[in-house]
C-alpha positions in Angstrom: 39.0 14.6 -40.1 40.5 18.2 -41.2 42.8 19.7 -38.5 41.7 23.0 -36.9 43.5 26.1 -38.0 44.8 28.6 -35.2 41.7 30.8 -35.7 39.2 27.8 -35.0 41.5 26.8 -31.5 41.2 30.4 -30.5 37.6 30.5 -31.2 36.8 27.2 -29.2 39.1 28.4 -26.2 37.1 31.7 -25.9 33.6 29.7 -26.2 35.1 27.3 -23.2 36.3 30.3 -21.3 32.9 32.0 -21.1 31.1 28.9 -20.4 33.1 28.4 -17.6 32.9 31.9 -16.3 29.0 31.6 -16.8 28.6 28.5 -14.8 31.1 30.2 -11.8 29.0 32.9 -11.5 26.0 30.7 -10.6 22.5 32.4 -9.2 24.0 35.8 -9.7 23.6 35.6 -13.5 19.9 35.3 -13.1 19.5 38.3 -10.6 18.0 36.0 -7.9 17.6 37.8 -4.6 19.7 36.5 -1.6 20.8 37.5 1.8 21.5 40.9 2.9 25.1 41.6 3.2 26.9 43.9 5.5 26.2 47.1 3.8 22.6 46.3 2.8 23.7 45.0 -0.3 21.7 41.8 -1.6 24.1 39.0 -2.0 23.2 35.9 -3.9 23.0 32.4 -2.4 25.9 29.7 -2.7 27.8 31.8 -5.1 30.4 30.2 -7.3 34.0 31.1 -7.0 34.6 34.9 -7.3 30.9 35.5 -7.5 30.3 37.1 -4.1 32.7 39.8 -4.5 31.6 40.8 -8.1 28.0 40.7 -7.2 28.2 42.8 -4.1 30.5 45.3 -5.9 27.8 46.0 -8.8 24.5 45.7 -7.2 23.0 49.3 -6.6 22.3 49.9 -2.7 18.9 51.0 -1.5 18.8 54.7 -0.7 19.1 55.7 3.3 15.9 55.9 5.1 14.6 59.7 5.4 14.2 59.0 9.1 18.0 58.4 9.2 19.0 61.9 7.8 18.9 65.2 10.3 19.4 68.4 8.7 20.7 71.4 10.8 20.8 75.0 10.1 24.5 75.5 9.8 28.2 74.1 10.6 27.7 75.1 14.2 24.6 73.1 14.8 26.0 70.1 13.0 29.1 70.1 15.2 26.6 70.6 18.4 24.7 67.5 17.2 27.7 65.5 16.7 29.2 66.4 20.2 25.7 65.5 21.8 25.8 61.9 20.1 29.2 61.6 21.4 28.1 62.3 24.9 25.1 60.2 24.8 26.9 57.3 23.2 29.4 57.5 25.9 26.9 57.8 29.0 24.9 54.7 27.6 28.0 52.6 27.3 29.5 53.5 30.5 26.1 52.8 32.4 26.0 49.3 30.6 29.3 48.0 31.1 31.6 50.7 32.6 33.7 51.8 29.4 33.2 53.5 26.0 34.7 52.5 22.7 34.9 55.3 20.1 36.4 55.5 16.6 37.1 58.8 14.9 38.2 59.9 11.3 40.5 62.6 10.8 39.4 65.8 8.7 36.6 68.3 9.6 35.0 66.1 12.4 38.2 66.5 14.6 37.4 70.2 14.4 33.8 69.5 15.6 35.2 68.1 18.8 37.7 70.9 19.5 38.0 72.1 23.0 35.7 69.4 24.6 36.9 67.9 28.1 34.4 65.2 28.6 34.3 63.9 32.2 34.0 60.2 30.9 37.4 60.5 29.1 39.2 58.2 31.6 36.6 55.6 30.6 37.0 55.7 27.0 39.5 53.8 24.4 39.8 55.8 21.1 40.6 54.2 17.7 41.2 56.0 14.5 39.2 55.0 11.6 42.0 55.7 9.5 45.4 57.0 9.9 48.3 57.7 7.7 51.6 55.5 8.3 53.7 58.3 10.2 55.0 59.3 13.2 52.2 59.9 15.9 53.7 63.4 16.4 53.8 64.6 12.7 51.8 67.9 12.6 51.2 67.8 9.2 50.4 64.0 8.5 49.5 62.6 11.7 45.7 62.6 12.5 46.6 61.8 16.2 48.8 64.7 16.5 45.9 67.1 15.0 43.5 65.6 17.5 45.8 66.1 20.2 46.2 69.6 19.5 42.5 70.4 19.0 41.0 68.3 21.8 42.6 65.0 22.9 45.0 66.5 25.3 42.1 67.7 27.3 40.6 64.1 27.4 42.2 63.3 30.6 43.0 59.4 30.9 41.7 58.5 27.3 43.2 55.3 25.8 44.0 55.8 22.3 45.4 53.1 20.3 48.2 54.3 18.2 50.6 53.1 15.3 54.2 52.5 15.8 55.0 55.1 13.5 56.7 53.0 10.8 55.8 53.6 7.0 55.1 49.8 6.5 51.3 49.9 5.7 50.9 46.0 6.0 52.7 46.0 9.2 51.0 48.6 10.8 47.5 47.4 9.8 48.4 44.0 11.3 49.6 45.5 14.7 46.6 47.8 15.0 44.0 45.0 14.3 46.1 42.9 17.2 46.0 45.7 19.4 42.0 45.7 18.8 41.9 42.0 19.2 43.8 42.2 22.4 41.2 44.3 24.2 38.6 42.8 26.3 35.0 42.5 25.5 34.1 45.0 28.3 36.3 47.3 26.7 35.5 46.4 23.1 32.7 44.4 22.7 32.3 41.9 19.8 29.1 41.0 17.9 27.7 37.7 18.8 27.0 36.5 15.3 30.1 37.7 13.4 32.7 38.4 16.0 33.4 41.7 14.8 34.2 44.5 17.1 31.4 46.6 18.0 32.3 50.3 18.8 29.9 52.1 20.7 30.0 54.9 18.5 32.0 55.4 15.0 32.3 58.8 13.5 32.7 59.1 9.9 33.3 61.9 7.3 32.7 61.3 3.4 35.3 62.6 0.7 33.9 64.2 -2.6 34.7 61.1 -4.4 32.7 59.0 -1.6 35.6 57.5 0.2 35.2 56.9 4.0 38.0 56.0 6.1 40.7 55.4 3.6 38.0 53.0 1.6 38.5 54.6 -1.9 36.3 54.0 -5.0 37.3 51.6 -7.5 39.6 49.7 -5.4 39.0 46.3 -3.7 39.8 47.5 -0.1 36.0 48.1 0.3 35.1 44.9 -0.8 37.3 43.1 2.2 35.4 41.2 4.5 37.9 39.3 6.6 40.2 41.8 8.1 39.4 44.1 10.7 42.1 46.7 9.8 43.5 47.1 6.1 46.7 48.6 4.7 46.0 51.0 1.7 49.1 51.8 -0.7 47.2 54.5 -2.8 49.2 57.2 -1.8 52.6 57.8 0.2 52.9 57.4 2.8 50.4 54.6 3.0 47.4 54.7 5.5 45.5 51.9 7.4 41.7 51.6 7.9 39.1 49.9 9.6 37.3 47.7 7.0 33.7 48.5 6.1 32.4 45.5 8.0 33.8 46.8 11.2 32.6 50.4 10.5 29.0 48.9 9.9 29.3 46.8 13.1 29.2 50.0 15.2 26.4 50.3 17.6 26.0 53.7 16.3 27.6 55.3 13.0 27.3 59.1 12.7 28.3 60.8 9.2 28.7 64.2 9.3 29.0 66.8 6.4 28.8 70.8 6.5 30.5 73.8 5.6 30.6 76.2 2.7 33.2 78.0 1.0 33.3 80.5 -2.0 34.8 77.5 -4.2 32.0 75.3 -2.9 28.9 77.6 -2.1 26.8 74.4 -1.5 29.4 72.6 0.5 29.0 68.8 0.2 25.8 68.7 -1.5 26.9 66.5 -4.8 28.6 63.9 -2.3 25.7 63.8 0.0 23.2 63.3 -3.0 25.1 60.4 -4.1 26.2 59.1 -0.7 22.4 59.1 0.5 20.3 58.4 -2.5 22.3 57.9 -5.7 22.5 54.7 -7.9 25.8 53.6 -6.5 27.5 50.5 -5.5 30.3 49.7 -3.0 33.2 50.7 -5.6 31.4 53.6 -7.1 31.1 55.4 -3.9 32.1 53.5 -0.8 30.0 56.0 1.4 27.0 54.2 -0.1 27.7 51.0 1.9 26.6 53.0 5.2 23.3 53.9 4.1 21.7 50.8 6.0 23.1 51.7 9.4 24.3 55.5 9.6 22.7 58.5 10.9 23.6 61.3 8.5 23.8 64.9 10.2 24.0 67.6 7.5 23.6 71.5 7.2 21.1 72.9 5.0 23.9 73.2 2.3 24.9 69.6 2.4 21.2 68.5 2.0 20.3 70.9 -0.7 20.3 68.6 -3.4 18.6 65.6 -1.5 15.1 65.0 -2.8 12.0 66.2 -1.2 11.4 63.2 1.0 14.6 64.0 2.9 13.7 67.4 3.8 12.5 68.5 7.0 
């Protein structure tokens, strides 16, 4: 038989590779319906190696239900609604087991809590949805320092989970997760089926690019399922963030968006359109991964580009 030339061997190798890839994707290549994943994304049953992460990332997510979207008149009304949600969640948790577990982000939501001095603070454990790996008293970069200045100094007896202040993202994420895991179930409950922590309330803001916490578009962190806390080395200094499964495991998730400026007269309307009802997947717009569980509290500007079904 005539020996194959280099081009023939290359073509044969490519065919074999494509066949192996096709086989590894298993049922996902046919679009078969499967179980609903942690973010309301339909996952294939018994996927081949690597298929689960691929299919989860690329599947569009169903729009948020209209009843989960609340539209308030302005930023002040949104802030008041968020504070009511916090108070109600705290009262319910303390009545149930004597303690309140709360997770908060940085950004504008900190300002919504400014000046508050809740009576339930001494029965509260506070975690950060995300935080830069810096010293906790860094006034420019530390969410904790900003929270202290705005309201946390008035939360007498609150028990925040803090970073050590190093610039080692991996070590900080591991230590933060260990601190969470060390908390007893009456302080930070665990979900019966998954073992994930169940915060009584998680407050979340959404970036214009769709990031939530430090889960950014087109990065693998948003697909992580095993870890509670992840290091994110996208910027310097790095940051840590709760994983998406931990965010969605919260008993209540509240996303707030409000405010306008001369530069953005319609506020976060574009981001909220994509987050709530756009044709998005986890990696294109991570906030869409919270559609199935979040209550969205928006001002009229942020809601201005939503379709008619969301109007109030």
